[in-house]
N, C-alpha and C positions, 0 to 999 in steps of 0.2 A: 699450711707450712709446706706440702709438696709444692704448691703454687710458687711459692716464694722464692725456692731455692731453682727453682726451674727457669723464672723470671733472671735472678742473678746470673744463672749462669745464659741464657743468652744474650742480655747485655754483656756480659766480657767476652762471649764468643765474636758479639755485632763489633765489640769495640775494638778486639785484635783483628778482626777481618780489616776492619779500616783504617787501623794504623800500620799494617803491613807494608803499603808504600811507603809511608814516612821514612822508614831506614833502607829504603833500596836506593841504590847510587852505580853511575853506568863506571864500566872499569876505565881503567886508563890503558889496558893494553892494545888502541889502539896508533899509542905511541911508541915507537921505538927506543925504548929508556935505556936501552947498553949503548947509546952513542949520543953525544953532546952536541948540538950543531950550535954555531956562532955565528952572528950577523950585525954587519954598522948598519943599521935602521932610520928613517924616518919617520916620528911617531905621526899617525894621522886622527888616532881615537885612542882614548882609555877609557874603559867604562868599568864603574866602581860600585858593581853589584850585585845579587847572588842569584845564583848560588856559585859563579864564577864569572872572575874578574874577566876582561878581554881588553887585550892590546891589539889595534889595527896598526900595521906598519909597513913601509914601502922599502926594499932593497935595490940594488941595481945589481945585475949581473956582471959578470965578466967579459959580456960584450955591451955593458952600459943598458939594457934594456932594466925599467922598472918593475917591480912584480911585487901587487897585495900581498900582504900576507895575514892571516889571524892567529894568535897566539891566548890560548887558556890560560886561565892561574886560577889558583885559589880565592876565595872571599873575601871582601873584604874584612872580615874578623881576623881570620890567620893573618893576612898581610897585615894589618896594621899592628898584629901582634909582630912583627918585623919591620917594624920601620916606615912602613907604607901609610900614604894619606891619600883622598882623594885630587888629591894636587900633586902627585907625587910626577908624573908625567902629561904633557900637554902638547898638544898637534904641532910639531917643527920642528920638536927636541930631536937632538943628535944624540943617540944611544947603542952602547951594543946589546942584543938581548942574545941570553944562551936556555936552550932548551931542547928540547925533544922533537924531531918531527912526527909528523904523521907518516905508519907506515903505508898507507894507499898512495902517496907520491903528493896529495893536494898541499897548497899552499897554508898548512895550518898545524901548529905546534904547539907543546904545552911549555911552559915558559918557565926557567928555575931560577934565575935572577937576570937583573936588568945593571948596565953599569954605566954609572951616567959621564956626560963630558968630565970632570974631575976629580974621576976614579973611582966616586961613590959606589957601593954595591947595593943593591935592593933583591937581598935573595928573598924570594918567594916561598920555597922549601927546603927545610935546613936539609944536608944530606940522608938524614936519620927518615924523613917517609919519605925517602924515595921508594 
């Protein structure tokens, strides 16, 4: 009986230790969540993948120089809950992207919403999730 309890405890402990990384997730502290940035952008790629969707886009600065940016967002399940699908954005689409820039100054951001040319807003995260 004692051996059985020890075995069950060992299995439980091992399962717990192995499962801890499943609950780990990186912080969003790298993004300046206190300020929203808005870009008029041209989509170059939209990746509908887990754990985070990704939008690659280009923007022209005030001098006409084109910069490549990457925006990270929620996974497909959360986006689908807000009306997105894998075909929501296509290369060449002209959109407005609103999000939080990376604090390190790199051309990366966390997107909050995308506004299509017809004015439709595709929200990535309701304000309650920010």
